[in-house]
N, C-alpha and C positions, 0 to 999 in steps of 0.2 A: 575489624568493626562486627560488632555483634550486637543480637536484638534478643529480648526476652519473648518467648512467643505470647506473654500476657499484653505486652507493650505493642505487639503488631495486631493483636484483634481490638484493644484499646482504640487503636488509630485508624483500623480498616473495618472494623466489625466483624461479624462471624460467629460460628458457635464453636469455642476451643473445649475439645476433649482431651483431658490430658495437663502434662505440668505446665503452669503458667510460668514458670521461673527457669524452663529449660533454655539454655543460651544457644541461639543460631547463629554461625559465622559464615553464611553463604547459601545461595541458590543454586540449585542443578538439576539434571533432567531426572526423572523417576529412577531409571535404570541404574545410574551411576551415584545418586544421592547416597552421602553416609550420614552416619548419627548426629552428626552436629550441621546438618543442610536440610532446608525445606523445600520441597517441591510440590507439584499437583498432578490430580489425575481428573479426567473431565467425564467417562462414561465407561459403561459396561466392559468395553472392550478393555477396559485396564485392568480388570480385576486379577488377572494372573499376575503381570508385573509389579501391581501394588501389593500381592501378597508376598513378592519376592523381594522388595525393596528394602533398603537399610536405611530409608531417610529418617531422620530426627523426628519430621513432623510432616506430613501430607494434606493439602488442601484437597477437599472433596465435595460431591454434590451430595445431596441427602440420600438419593440412593447407593450411594457405597459409603454412607456411615458405618454400617457394622463391618465391611470387610475390613475398613480403615482403623477400626477400635481392635480389631482381632490381631492386628499388627503392631500398634502403638499409638502415638498422640496422632490427633487430626484436627484439622479447623474443616468445619462443614459450613459450605456457602451456596447460595442456589447457582452462581457462575463461577466457577472454580480459576477459568482461564481470565475473566475480568478481573478476579480478585488478585491473580499472580501478576498480571499489567500492573494493577496499583501498586503492587508490594513492589514491583522493580522500582516504581517511581519513588516509593519511599526509600528506599533502598540507596539509589543515586543521590536523592538529596542529601543522605547523611554521609557521601563520600567526602573527604576533604578535598579540597580544591586550592590551587595557586593562584592568589590574588593576579588578575590581569587586566589590562585597559581596556575600556570598552570598545575602543579600535585599534586594532595591532598597527605597531608602527609601520609593517610592510604594506599594509592595505592602501590603496588609492580609491579616495574619495574625492569626488568632485565639488567645489565649493558651493554649487548649487544645487546638490542634494540635500535633502532634509532625512536627518539620522535620529530618532527618536533617544532620548539619553539613557533608555534603559536596555536599548538594542546592543547586540554584542556582534561586531564585524572581526573576522578572524583573520589570519595571516593570508597574505596574497590576494585579497578580496579586491573586487573592483567594483564599485557603486558609481555609474555614470551621472551626467547632469540631469537635474530635475527628477531623479528617481527619490523615492519616499520609503523609508523603513520605518515600521509600526513598533510600537512599545512592547518590549520583551522577546523581540524576536531574534534568531542567531543565525547568522550568515559564518559558516564554518569554510576553511581554507580554500583559497581559489574559486569561491563563488563570485558569480558575476551576475549584478542587476545593471541592465540596459537603461539607458536614454529615457526619461518618463515614465519608466516603470512602477508600480506601486506595489509595495507587500505589505500587509497587513499585520495585526499585532499578534504575538504568541507564535509565529511561524518558525521553522527549522528550514534552512536550505542548505543542504550538506554540500560536501566536498565536492568542486567542479562542475556544477551546475551551473547552467546559463539560462537566464531568465530576460529573455527580451533581444535576442540576435533576430536578424533579419528572417521574416519568413520566405518561404519559397516560390516566388513570383518571377515569372518570366513570359513575355508576350514573343511569339515566333514572328519572324522578319526575314521571308526568303531565306532560310537557310540557317540564319542566327538567332539569337536571343537578346530581345530589350527589355531589360531589369524593370520592373515594376516598384517602385520605392515604397517601402513599407512605413507607412504615415502613422499608424496605431501604437499600441503599446501593450504591455501585460499588465494586467490587474489581479493580484492574489489577495483573497479576502482572509480573515481572521482564522488562526488555529490549522493551517496547512503545513503539510511537510512534504519537502520536495526531495528524493534522493538523489546520491552521487551521479553525476554526469549526464543528468536528466536535462532536457532543453527543450524549452518553451518558447516558441516564436513569437515575436510581436506581431500584430494585427496588421491587414495591409491598409485598412480604412478604421474599423472599429477596432477595439481591443480584444485581445484574446485574455478569456476570464477563467480563472480558478475559482471556484466558489468556498463558502466556507468550510472548514473541516475536512475537504479532501486529502486523500494520502496518496502520493506517488511514489512508487519504487524508484530503483537505479535504472538508467539506460532506458528511459522513456522518451520516446520524440512525440511532443505535442505541435501540430500545426499551426500555420496563423489562422485568427479567427476562429479557433475553437471554443467550446465553452463546456466545462466541465462542473458538474453538479454538485450540490453540497453533500460531504460526507459519503463520496463515492472514494473508493480504493483501485488503484490500478497497480498491478504486480508488473516486475521488471521485464525491459527489452519488449513492452509492447509499442506500437505505433500508431498513432493517430493523425490522419491526414486532416489537411485544413478544412475550417468552415464544417466540421462534426461537432455536434452538440449531444453530450452526454448528460443523462437525468441526474436526480440524485439518488443516493443510498445505491448506485450501483455498483459490482464489482467487475474489473476486467483482469482475466487471468495474463500469467506471462505470457510473453510472444504474441499475444493477440494482433491480428491488423486490423483496423476499420478504416475504411473507404471515407475519403473527404464528403462535406454535404449531407453525411447520414445523421438521423436523428434515433438517438436510445431513448427510450421512455424512464420514467423512475423506476427502480428495482428491477433492470435487466441485469442478469448474471451472464458473463461471458465466460467460456470454459479457457484455459488455456490452450495456445495455438490456434485457437479458430480464426477463420476470416468472416469478416461482416461486410456483407457485398450491399445489403440492402437495410434501409431504416427498419426498426423493430420497436412496435408501438404498444406493446403489452408486456406488461412486467412478467418476469420469467426467468427460466434458467437455459440458455441456448449454447451448443456445441456444433462444432465440425467445419471442414473446409471444403463440402461436397453438397450443397451448397447449405451455409447455415440454416438449423430449423429448432423447434421447440426439443429441449434435451430429450424427452422421453421419445419422440418419435427419433431422432438421431439416433438414440442407442439401439432402437430396433433395425433401423435402417443399415446400422453399422455391422450388427449381428448378422443380417442377411447378405451383405457384402462379403463377409469371409467366408459365406459357404456358395460364391458364385461359381468357382471352377466345379465343384461337385455336384451341383445343380445341372451344370452343364454338361459333365459328363452322363448323368442320369437321363436328359433328355435326348442326348445324341443316342443313348442305349434304346430308348423307347422308338426313338426315328426307325432306327435299323430293324427293329420288331415290326414295326406298322407297314415298312417297304418290303418286308418279305412274307 
């Protein structure tokens, strides 16, 4: 498949500087792109690799216009990464696709489930009784949507994801555990993407809710009765315990841990590997496991922590001088 540079700009906008008839047959990273491939650079730190790139065309921000033109064709866009994202969508839309039935023959769909005619249900998927799947939504191979769970329109549920398994609820009873039946469900709003092997547990009484536009990576655990705000993005291996509420437009780094019954305000950003042991009610960037703090304070404390041994030795030396 090939695209003319001119047709890309016609479809996506931006300023083309160069040969609109140049044919592009692939997308590639800046360092490895060839003369028939298109790539992108996002800021000043890419000046050197940009100059060395052999790409046929590079998408760049206005501040890299002259550097890009010094090496060849360029498309100038205010947000090159966003432009490249939309280009990947355009590219995928033109790829040839084999005709497939809306519901794969190997999928198991309960007669009482409701599947929009435009949805696509992949191989070995399971859609249980009372579940509803919205328009344009795609369930990829082996995805499971549990009883009475709702998936909105234009969602993507990747391979092996489980929506609506029982939440982890047990009451202690003299050394044994009594199961608390999970009577809620999961409600996923429109334009949500759920990664491979991610598990979203059904609520104990009320529904677990994933709001519009949220993006969840692979291998994430979302406990029962959680609420994930609109357009929040969560990276792989994060664990969110039951009844936590995460606001809108948040980002949660990979392998972050969030305790149950906590609240994160809108616009909170958690660094990878961080442990969140208290509610965070002010937007900002937070990091660390000893304990979590605003990011600027955490970085100062972390730098001090690395010097503790040296400081201890200096204090001991001063104490010896004082004693003598």
